[in-house]
C-alpha positions as CSV (number, residue, x, y, z in Angstrom):
1,X,-7.6,51.2,-14.3
2,X,-9.1,48.1,-12.8
3,X,-12.1,48.2,-10.4
4,X,-10.1,47.0,-7.4
5,X,-7.5,49.7,-7.9
6,X,-10.2,52.4,-8.4
7,X,-11.9,51.3,-5.2
8,X,-8.6,51.3,-3.3
9,X,-7.9,54.9,-4.4
10,X,-11.5,55.9,-3.5
11,X,-11.1,54.5,0.1
12,X,-7.8,56.4,0.5
13,X,-9.4,59.6,-0.8
14,X,-12.2,59.3,1.7
15,X,-9.7,58.8,4.5
16,X,-7.8,61.8,3.4
17,X,-10.9,63.9,3.2
18,X,-12.0,62.8,6.7
19,X,-8.5,63.5,8.0
20,X,-8.5,67.1,6.7
21,X,-12.0,67.7,8.1
22,X,-11.0,66.3,11.5
23,X,-7.7,68.1,11.5
24,X,-9.4,71.4,10.9
25,X,-11.6,70.6,13.9
26,X,-9.0,69.4,16.3
27,X,-5.9,71.5,15.5
28,X,-7.2,75.1,15.8
29,X,-6.3,75.5,19.5
30,X,-2.9,73.9,19.1
31,X,-2.2,76.1,16.0
32,X,-3.2,79.2,17.9
33,X,-1.0,78.3,20.8
34,X,2.0,78.2,18.4
35,X,1.1,81.7,17.1
36,X,-0.3,80.5,13.8
37,X,-3.7,80.8,12.3
38,X,-6.4,78.2,13.0
39,X,-5.7,76.4,9.8
40,X,-1.9,76.2,10.2
41,X,-1.8,72.4,10.6
42,X,-4.4,71.9,7.8
43,X,-2.2,73.9,5.4
44,X,0.9,72.0,6.3
45,X,-0.9,68.7,6.0
46,X,-2.2,69.7,2.6
47,X,1.4,70.3,1.4
48,X,2.4,66.9,2.5
49,X,-0.7,65.3,0.8
50,X,0.3,67.1,-2.4
51,X,3.9,65.8,-2.1
52,X,2.6,62.3,-1.3
53,X,0.1,62.4,-4.2
54,X,2.9,63.4,-6.5
55,X,5.0,60.5,-5.4
56,X,2.1,58.2,-5.7
57,X,1.3,59.3,-9.2
58,X,4.9,58.9,-10.2
59,X,5.4,55.3,-8.8
60,X,1.9,54.3,-10.0
61,X,3.3,54.7,-13.6
62,X,6.6,53.0,-12.8
63,X,6.9,49.3,-13.3
64,X,7.0,47.9,-9.8
65,X,9.7,45.5,-10.8
66,X,12.0,48.5,-10.8
67,X,12.0,48.3,-7.0
68,X,13.4,44.8,-7.2
69,X,16.2,45.4,-9.6
70,X,19.7,45.4,-8.1
71,X,21.0,47.5,-6.5
72,X,17.8,49.3,-5.7
73,X,16.7,47.1,-2.6
74,X,20.2,47.2,-1.2
75,X,20.6,50.9,-1.9
76,X,17.3,51.7,-0.1
77,X,18.4,49.7,3.0
78,X,21.8,51.3,2.9
79,X,20.3,54.8,2.8
80,X,18.0,53.9,5.7
81,X,21.0,52.8,7.7
82,X,22.8,56.1,7.0
83,X,19.7,58.3,7.8
84,X,18.8,56.4,11.0
85,X,22.4,56.6,12.1
86,X,22.4,60.4,11.5
87,X,19.3,60.7,13.7
88,X,21.3,59.3,16.6
89,X,24.1,61.9,16.2
90,X,22.4,64.9,14.7
91,X,18.7,64.4,15.1
92,X,16.0,66.8,16.4
93,X,14.8,66.0,19.9
94,X,11.0,66.1,20.6
95,X,9.0,64.7,23.5
96,X,12.0,62.8,24.9
97,X,12.9,61.1,21.7
98,X,15.3,61.9,18.8
99,X,13.4,60.8,15.7
100,X,13.7,63.7,13.2
101,X,16.3,65.0,10.7
102,X,16.2,68.5,9.5
103,X,17.7,69.5,6.1
104,X,17.2,73.2,5.9
105,X,13.5,73.9,6.0
106,X,12.7,70.2,5.4
107,X,12.2,67.9,8.4
108,X,11.3,64.3,8.3
109,X,11.3,61.0,10.2
110,X,13.8,58.5,8.6
111,X,11.9,55.6,10.2
112,X,9.1,56.1,7.7
113,X,11.1,55.6,4.5
114,X,13.0,52.9,6.3
115,X,9.7,51.0,6.7
116,X,9.3,51.0,2.9
117,X,12.9,50.0,2.4
118,X,12.4,46.9,4.7
119,X,9.3,45.9,2.7
120,X,11.2,46.2,-0.7
121,X,14.3,44.4,0.6
122,X,12.4,41.4,2.1
123,X,10.2,41.1,-1.0
124,X,13.3,41.1,-3.3
125,X,15.3,38.7,-1.2
126,X,12.6,36.1,-0.6
127,X,11.5,36.3,-4.3
128,X,15.0,35.5,-5.4
129,X,14.9,32.0,-3.8
130,X,13.9,29.6,-6.6
131,X,12.0,27.3,-4.3
132,X,10.7,27.2,-0.7
133,X,14.1,27.1,0.8
134,X,14.1,26.0,4.4
135,X,17.7,26.7,4.8
136,X,18.2,28.8,8.0
137,X,20.8,31.1,6.5
138,X,19.3,31.9,3.1
139,X,15.7,31.7,4.1
140,X,15.8,33.6,7.3
141,X,19.1,34.8,8.8
142,X,20.2,37.2,6.0
143,X,16.9,39.2,5.6
144,X,16.3,39.1,9.4
145,X,19.8,40.4,10.1
146,X,19.7,43.1,7.5
147,X,16.3,44.4,8.5
148,X,16.8,43.7,12.1
149,X,19.6,46.3,12.1
150,X,17.0,48.9,11.0
151,X,14.6,47.8,13.7
152,X,17.4,48.2,16.3
153,X,18.2,51.7,15.1
154,X,14.6,52.8,15.3
155,X,14.4,51.2,18.8
156,X,17.3,53.2,20.2
157,X,16.0,56.6,19.0
158,X,14.0,55.6,21.1
159,X,10.8,54.7,19.2
160,X,9.5,51.6,20.9
161,X,6.1,51.5,19.2
162,X,7.5,51.8,15.6
163,X,10.2,49.3,16.2
164,X,7.7,46.7,17.5
165,X,5.5,47.2,14.5
166,X,8.5,47.0,12.1
167,X,9.6,43.8,13.8
168,X,6.1,42.3,13.4
169,X,6.1,43.3,9.8
170,X,9.4,41.6,9.2
171,X,8.2,38.4,10.8
172,X,5.0,38.3,8.8
173,X,6.7,39.0,5.5
174,X,9.3,36.3,6.2
175,X,6.5,33.9,6.9
176,X,4.7,34.8,3.7
177,X,8.0,34.5,1.9
178,X,8.4,30.9,2.9
179,X,10.6,31.0,6.0
180,X,9.9,28.0,8.3
181,X,7.5,28.7,11.1
182,X,9.7,26.9,13.6
183,X,12.5,29.4,12.9
184,X,10.2,32.4,12.9
185,X,8.7,31.2,16.2
186,X,12.1,31.0,17.8
187,X,12.9,34.5,16.5
188,X,9.6,35.8,17.8
189,X,10.3,34.4,21.3
190,X,13.8,35.9,21.4
191,X,12.6,39.2,20.1
192,X,9.7,39.3,22.6
193,X,12.2,38.5,25.4
194,X,14.5,41.4,24.3
195,X,11.5,43.8,24.1
196,X,10.4,42.6,27.5
197,X,13.8,43.3,29.0
198,X,13.8,46.7,27.4
199,X,10.5,47.5,29.1
200,X,11.7,46.1,32.5
201,X,14.9,48.2,32.4
202,X,13.1,51.5,31.4
203,X,11.1,53.1,34.2
204,X,9.1,55.2,31.7
205,X,8.0,52.2,29.7
206,X,7.2,50.3,33.0
207,X,5.0,53.2,34.1
208,X,3.1,53.1,30.8
209,X,2.4,49.4,31.3
210,X,1.2,50.0,34.8
211,X,-0.9,52.9,33.6
212,X,-2.4,50.6,31.0
213,X,-3.3,48.0,33.6
214,X,-4.6,50.5,36.1
215,X,-5.5,53.8,34.3
216,X,-7.5,55.2,37.2
217,X,-4.5,55.2,39.5
218,X,-2.4,57.0,36.9
219,X,-5.2,59.2,35.5
220,X,-3.2,62.4,36.2
221,X,0.1,61.1,34.9
222,X,0.9,58.3,32.4
223,X,-2.7,57.4,31.8
224,X,-3.8,61.0,31.2
225,X,-4.1,60.6,27.5
226,X,-5.9,57.3,27.7
227,X,-8.4,58.4,30.3
228,X,-9.3,61.5,28.3
229,X,-9.5,59.5,25.1
230,X,-12.1,57.2,26.8
231,X,-14.0,60.3,28.0
232,X,-14.1,61.4,24.4
233,X,-15.8,58.2,23.3
234,X,-18.2,58.4,26.2
235,X,-19.2,62.0,25.4
236,X,-19.7,61.1,21.7
237,X,-22.1,58.2,22.4
238,X,-23.7,56.7,19.4
239,X,-24.2,59.7,17.2
240,X,-21.5,62.1,18.4
241,X,-21.5,65.6,19.8
242,X,-21.4,67.1,16.4
243,X,-18.6,68.2,14.1
244,X,-16.4,70.8,15.7
245,X,-18.1,70.4,19.1
246,X,-15.4,68.4,20.9
247,X,-14.7,69.3,24.5
248,X,-11.6,67.0,24.9
249,X,-9.7,68.7,22.1
250,X,-9.5,71.9,24.1
251,X,-6.2,70.9,25.8
252,X,-7.8,68.0,27.7
253,X,-6.5,65.5,25.3
254,X,-2.8,66.0,24.2
255,X,-1.9,65.1,20.6
256,X,-5.6,65.3,19.7
257,X,-4.7,66.2,16.1
258,X,-2.0,63.5,15.8
259,X,-1.8,60.1,17.5
260,X,-5.2,60.5,19.3
261,X,-7.3,61.9,16.5
262,X,-9.5,58.8,16.5
263,X,-10.7,59.7,19.9
264,X,-12.0,63.0,18.6
265,X,-13.7,61.2,15.7
266,X,-15.5,59.1,18.3
267,X,-16.5,62.2,20.3
268,X,-17.7,64.4,17.4
269,X,-19.0,61.7,15.0
270,X,-19.9,59.1,17.6
271,X,-19.9,55.3,17.4
272,X,-21.3,55.6,13.9
273,X,-18.3,57.6,12.7
274,X,-15.8,55.3,14.5
275,X,-17.3,52.3,12.9
276,X,-17.1,54.0,9.5
277,X,-13.4,54.5,10.0
278,X,-13.0,50.9,10.9
279,X,-14.9,49.9,7.8
280,X,-12.7,52.0,5.6
281,X,-9.5,50.4,7.0
282,X,-11.1,46.9,6.6
283,X,-11.9,47.8,3.0
284,X,-8.3,49.0,2.5
285,X,-7.0,45.7,3.8
286,X,-9.4,43.6,1.7
287,X,-8.7,45.5,-1.5
288,X,-5.0,45.6,-0.9
289,X,-5.0,41.9,-0.2
290,X,-6.9,41.2,-3.4
291,X,-4.3,43.2,-5.4
292,X,-1.4,41.5,-3.7
293,X,-2.8,38.0,-4.2
294,X,-3.4,38.7,-7.9
295,X,0.1,40.0,-8.7
296,X,1.7,38.3,-11.7
297,X,4.9,37.3,-9.8
298,X,6.3,36.4,-6.4
299,X,8.0,39.7,-5.9
300,X,4.8,41.6,-6.7
301,X,2.8,39.5,-4.3
302,X,5.3,39.9,-1.4
303,X,5.7,43.6,-2.1
304,X,1.9,44.1,-2.2
305,X,1.4,42.1,1.0
306,X,4.1,44.0,2.8
307,X,2.5,47.3,1.9
308,X,-1.0,46.2,2.9
309,X,0.2,44.8,6.3
310,X,2.3,47.9,7.0
311,X,-0.7,50.2,6.6
312,X,-3.3,48.1,8.3
313,X,-1.2,47.0,11.3
314,X,-0.3,50.6,12.0
315,X,-4.0,51.6,11.8
316,X,-5.1,48.8,14.1
317,X,-2.4,49.5,16.7
318,X,-3.3,53.2,16.7
319,X,-7.0,52.4,17.2
320,X,-6.2,49.8,19.9
321,X,-4.0,52.3,21.8
322,X,-6.7,55.1,21.6
323,X,-9.4,52.7,22.8
324,X,-7.3,51.3,25.7
325,X,-6.7,47.9,24.2
326,X,-2.9,48.4,24.1
327,X,-0.5,50.6,26.1
328,X,0.1,54.1,24.9
329,X,2.6,54.6,22.2
330,X,3.0,57.4,19.6
331,X,1.8,56.1,16.2
332,X,-0.2,58.1,13.7
333,X,-3.5,56.9,12.1
334,X,-2.6,56.5,8.4
335,X,-4.1,59.1,6.0
336,X,-5.9,60.8,8.9
337,X,-3.5,61.9,11.6
338,X,-1.3,65.0,11.2
339,X,2.2,64.0,10.1
340,X,4.1,64.7,7.0
341,X,6.6,61.8,6.7
342,X,4.0,59.2,7.4
343,X,1.6,60.7,5.0
344,X,4.0,61.0,2.1
345,X,5.4,57.4,2.5
346,X,1.9,56.0,3.0
347,X,0.7,57.6,-0.2
348,X,3.8,56.4,-2.0
349,X,3.1,52.9,-1.0
350,X,-0.5,53.2,-2.3
351,X,1.0,54.3,-5.6
352,X,3.2,51.2,-5.7
353,X,0.2,49.0,-4.8
354,X,-1.8,50.7,-7.6
355,X,0.9,49.8,-10.1
356,X,0.8,46.2,-9.0
357,X,-2.9,46.2,-9.7
358,X,-2.5,47.8,-13.1
359,X,0.0,45.1,-14.2
360,X,-1.9,42.2,-12.7
361,X,-4.3,41.9,-15.6
362,X,-6.8,39.1,-15.3
363,X,-4.2,36.6,-14.2
364,X,-4.8,35.2,-10.7
365,X,-1.5,34.9,-8.7
366,X,-0.7,32.0,-6.4
367,X,-1.7,32.5,-2.8
368,X,1.2,33.4,-0.6
369,X,-0.7,32.7,2.5
370,X,-1.8,29.3,1.3
371,X,1.8,28.4,0.2
372,X,3.2,29.6,3.5
373,X,0.8,27.5,5.5
374,X,2.1,24.4,3.6
375,X,5.5,25.1,5.1
376,X,4.2,25.1,8.7
């Protein structure tokens, strides 16, 4: 195994270890409230990590070109459409949204595997073009329409945050794939307008925006999580209150073990611990980008970049939300937050990225970003 792949796996393992430790610290009260032992969520997370590790080990040994062989990309997208449609008619409701499917004892979020399906489909479609094709239909409309349907289904669950991230990922991958910036810019403007209208016509989303702009006014309602997250960072200071010594996790900060676990990291481990987490995600991006840019072929480069962008964008948005830089939205911190579907798919994607690294050899691939900029 190459040095870059080994370092990537090491970074992921450190994040997983940190996540388990922080989950043990933050979830005890929530687990007890549900009638379980203090390690209930830790045990469940461990099961999902094992499932994800098994998937990662399997796909790391599979030639990544398998994902680009017809009909695999189309089949993945088709399955995603079916599962996301089932969510709308037979999904499980939680916290005002219907995002889950339950098959017996097994429950999962279809939007997570759909994210991987989108990455595979765009990588496959754009790599099939023999040249930098500026044609509006072939270069943009087909992949945008196919993946845009998935974005729409995620949006109407409703899962506003995930749909925005997915839309951003689609635009970035199309850009790296060679779609003209003029077309992408027009699509981004239209998409932003539609998302803006969705916010204006939804009172709850409008309140979240207002709470983001004036958290003190909404400190006991929509900004409750944000205000208590900021308090957690203030309490933590530079060195932290100490592992297990968080005050905010004692029912002051909802979702402390899921979407807002970074706030508890800041409280217990301080600014030092928070910066360490940021450094780990920066390393994840740099190592993943190195692997993607050195892939032997165009499909591998697009697939690798899609995976890297998916993981790091989600991490950055989560951290931005918790620190008050973006309005509150429910997104887990990859490899750290409690959440089975996200954990399993994130580890699977790391496995695919590892296989890209293993097959890259010493050949340096052509830079997608450099080539894309030539099309601007």
